N, C-alpha and C positions, 0 to 999 in steps of 0.2 A: 271219686274225684280224679280228674285227669289234669296233666300239665302239658300245655301245647304252646308252641312258639310260632307266631304268624308274622310274616313280612307284609307290611301294608304299603302299597304303592298307589297313592291317590291319583297321580298323573295330571292331566290337563283338563281345561274346560269344566264340565260338570263333574268330573271325576272326584275331586275333593268333596263336593256336595253330597253325592250319593254314597261315597265311601264312609263319610262321617256317620250316616244313618246305619250302615251295616256294622260299623264298629260298636255303635250303641247297642245293637241287637246282640252282638257277641258278649258285651259286658252283662247284658241281661241274662243270657244263658249261664254265664259264669256265676252270677248271683243265685240263680234258681237251682242250679245243679252242682254247685260247689266245685266248679272247674277253675283252673288257673290258665288264662290265656295271656301270654306275654306278647305284646304287639310292638313291633319295631318298624319305624317308617323310613322309606327310601324314595328315591326319585327315578323316574323313567320318562321317556318321551320328550315333549317340548320343554317342560320345566327342567329336565336334566340337561338339555342343550343350553338353556339359559344359564344354568349354574355351573356346568362342567364342560360345555362344548361337545357333549357326546350324548346321544339318546339313550345309551345303555352303559353307564359308568361301571368300571370294574367293581367299585365298592357296592353297587346295587346287586350285581351278580353274587358277590361274596355274601352279602346279607341274606339273599334268598336261599343260598345253599346252606346257610347256618340254621334255617328255620324248618318247620314241619310242613308249611304250606305258604302260599302267597295269595293275598287279596289285592286285585288290581282294579282301578277305577276306569279310566279311559285315557287315550293318548291322541295327540294331534290337534290341528287347528290351522287356520289360514295364515297365522303369523309365521309359520315355518314351511309354507307350501313351496317356496322358491329355492329351498335347499336341495342339493344333490340327493338322489334316492337313498344312498347309504348313510346320509346324515339327517334324514327326516325322522320325525317321532316314530313313525310306523316301523322303521328299521329296528328301533328298540324293542318293539313287540315281537317281531320275527326273531330277533336275536335272543331274547330271554327264553323263548320256547326251545330254541335249539340248544342253548348253553345249559339248560336245565333238563334236557333229554325228554321233553314233553311231546310225544309223537301222536297223541290221540286227543281230539277235542270232542267232548260230549255236549250237544246242544239240544235240550228239550224244547219242544214247541207245543204249548198247551193252551187250549181255549177253555178258560174257566166259564162255568155256566153264568156267572154274574156279568161276564163281559161278552156274551154272545153278540150283543148288538154292536159291539165295537169292531167285530170282524167284517171285512168286506165281502165275505161269502154269504150266500143265502142260508137261512136257518134250516131249510130242509137238507142242505149239504152237511152242516155242522151237527145237526140232531142234538144229542145230549153232551156234545163236547168232543174235542180232539186232543190226543196225546201222542206225539211223535218224538222219537229220539234220533237225532242225526249224529252219527259217529264219523267224524272227519279226520283223515290223515293230516298231520300237522307240520311235519318237518321234511317232507319230500316233494316231488313233483315240480311243476313249473316255477313255483315261488323260490325254490332253492337250486334249480338247475342252472346249467351254463347259460349265460346271456351275453349279449353284446351288440355292436353295430358294425356293419361292413359296407363297403362301396360296391355296388353292382355295376355291371358293364353298361347297361342301358337304362336302368330304372332309378338311378340315384342311390341315396343312402337307404339301407335296410336294417331293421332291428330284429333280433331273435331271442326267444326265451324257450328253453328246452324242458320238455316234460320227460322225466326219467324216474323209474322206480326199480328198486332191487327186490329180490325175493324176500329178504328179511324184512324190509320196510312194509311190504304188503302183508306178510304173514302175521306180524305182531298186531297190526291194526285190525285185521280181519278176525283174529282170535278174540280180541277184546270185544268186537262187535257181536260175535256169537255168544260170548259170555253175558253180555248185556241183554241180548235177546232172550237168553235162557231165564233171566230174572224178570222178564216182562211177558209179552204175549207169544213168545216162541215163534216169531216171524221176523225174517231178515231179508231186506231188499238190498242187493248190491247194485250200485249205479255206476255205469262206465260208458265208454264210447267205443266198444270193441269192434264195431263194424268199420271203424276208420283208423283208430290209434293202436299202434303196436303195444304201447305201454298198457293200454286197457285190455288187450288180449292176454298179456301176462297176468294182469290183475284178475281177470275172470278165471283163468286156469287155476290160479292159486286159491281163489275163493271156493271153487268146486272141489279141489283137493282137500282143503281143510274141512269142508262141510261133512266129509265122511266121518269126522270125529264128533259130529253133533247131529246124529240122526233124528233127534227129537225136534230140531229146528226146521221150520218150513222155509226153504231158501228159494228166492226168485231173483231174476236179473232184469234190469231196465236200462235202456239208453238214457243219457242225461237229458236230452231234449224232451223225450217223452215223460221223464220224471218231473221236469219243470211244469209240464202241462197237467199231469195227473195230480200234482199237489194242490192245484186250484180247482180241478174238476171233481176229484174224489179223494180227499186227503185221508179219509177214514180207512182206506185200504192199507195205509202204512203203519207200521209199528216202529221198527228200527231200520234206519237207512245207513249203510256204510259206503263211503266213497272217497275219492281222492281229495287232495288239498284244494285245488281250484274249484272242482265241482261242488265240494262240500261248503266252500265259502259262499258260493252263489245260492245253492239250494237251502242252506240253513237260514240265510237272510230272507229268502222267499217264504220259507216255512214260518219265520217269525212274524212276517207281515200279515199272514192270514189269521194270526191270533188277535190282531187288532192294534198292537203297538209293539214296537221294537224295545220299548222301555220296560217290558214285562219279563224278558227272558234271560236266564242266567247261562253260564257255561262253565265247564271244567276241562282243563287241559292236563292230561295225565301221562305218565310214563310207566316205567317198571316200579313196583313198590307202591307206597301210599302217598308219596309226595305229589302235590298238585298245585296248579295255578287257577284261581277262580276269578271270573270277571263277567260283567254284563256284556251282552253282544252289541249294545248300542255304541254310538260314537261319543265324541267329547262335547258336542253341541255348545260351542263357546258363546253363541248368541244368547243363551239363557243362563250361563254360568253365574253363580253367586246371587241369583234372583229368587231362590226358594221355589222354583218352578219344576225342576227335574223330577222324574219318577224314580224313586230309589228301590222299587220292588225288585228289579232284575238283580241289583247288587245284593240285596238282602237274601234273595233266593239263591244267589251264588254262595252265600255263607251256608245255606242249608246243604248245598252240594258238597261243600268243604267238610261239614260235619259228617256227612254220610261216607264220602269216598276217601278222605284222608285220615279222619279220626275215628271212624267206625261208630259214630254217635247217632244211631238211627232215630232214637226217640227225640233227640234235640233237633234233628233235621225235620222231623214231622211236626214238631212244635212250631217251627218257623213257617212251614208250608201251610199248616192249619190256621195260623194267625193271619197270614196274608188272605186266605180264602174268607175268613170271618170278617175282616175289615172290608173287603170288597162286597161281600153280601150285605153289609150294613149300609152300603151306598156311598162310601167314601172313595174319591177319585182325585188323582192329580190331573192336570189339564189335558194331558195327551190321551187319557182314556175316559174323559168326562162325556156324559150324554145327558139328555133332558131328564130332570128329576134327581140327578145325583148331587152329592155334596162335594164341591171342589175344594181341595186343600193343597197345601204346599209340601215341599220335600220334607221339611222337619216335622210337620204335623203327621205325615204318613208314617215316618219312622217312629214317632211317639206312639201312635195308635197300635202299630205292630208290636212294639215293646210291651205295651199295656196288655195286649192279648196274651202274649207269652207269659206274663206275670199274673194273669188272671185277675187283673185290676179293671175297675170301671174306668172308662176314658172320657168322661164328660168334659174335662178340661184339657184341651189339646193345644 
């Protein structure tokens, strides 16, 4: 029996819809394995702006710091699009990562055999499936660098965003990537733009230096433009990819779409120790919020990552992952992953089926 404290931040749009299903799965694990999960709810993003005038209220940060992990739904929506950049919902997401010291984002991109037809890639490219882990630096680079606007002499107003990395920032993410590769296929691809950017040259130098501590890992390097091309040409060549904040943002979204749906993929944001923030990589999709249409699988699989990385509950993580696979193999789909001959169900029904699989119950009534 274990006791764990989880901050739940449903967020905006479909965030509450999918988070509700993930929370149900957590309760199911508690019942089956006699764990105690205390879940405390907070606000972030647009709903926090509406309630407190701030996308990341101090009380939300304090709540998260008092817990063992955080489960996040999604943030943002057109309602808040006209606010200044530092007041938009997305500022809350960037802020929470920084304030919690979460510098590493792990994003698995998996093509399940049951969903091969949903991928835009040809079956001969996918073969028996794809399993890639993107390790993205999360609190440095252009997103957190110096920025501003200036007047030029002849070209009018100009804007700038600075890409900057320190040795420590690169070392800690690269070591985590090597450790991740050591638990998988022992292959690490470092993605940069060292032929152009000075920050990438430093990045590559540090990667090469640290690789000496991991002689069992096969290390290779690739420029980001080539990596973007190779992800759709031959994704099976990749196992673990490590890269900067902005490159990781772009490549992980590309990797997610080759799996067939952005609604399938979880993520973990980690720092030192076991604390982590877990969220689906999809957006808030306000156009379908509250309509029982959203795919909750990415959020439920984020709970599996939480069990594995923050709580060390490997068996419980595998229970969730196996339950998802079983439900998919039985032909159940939400609308975003539906195809001819499949059984289309809603958000709640998908959550119920996954719960039932975990509890080893028949799920005739959903």
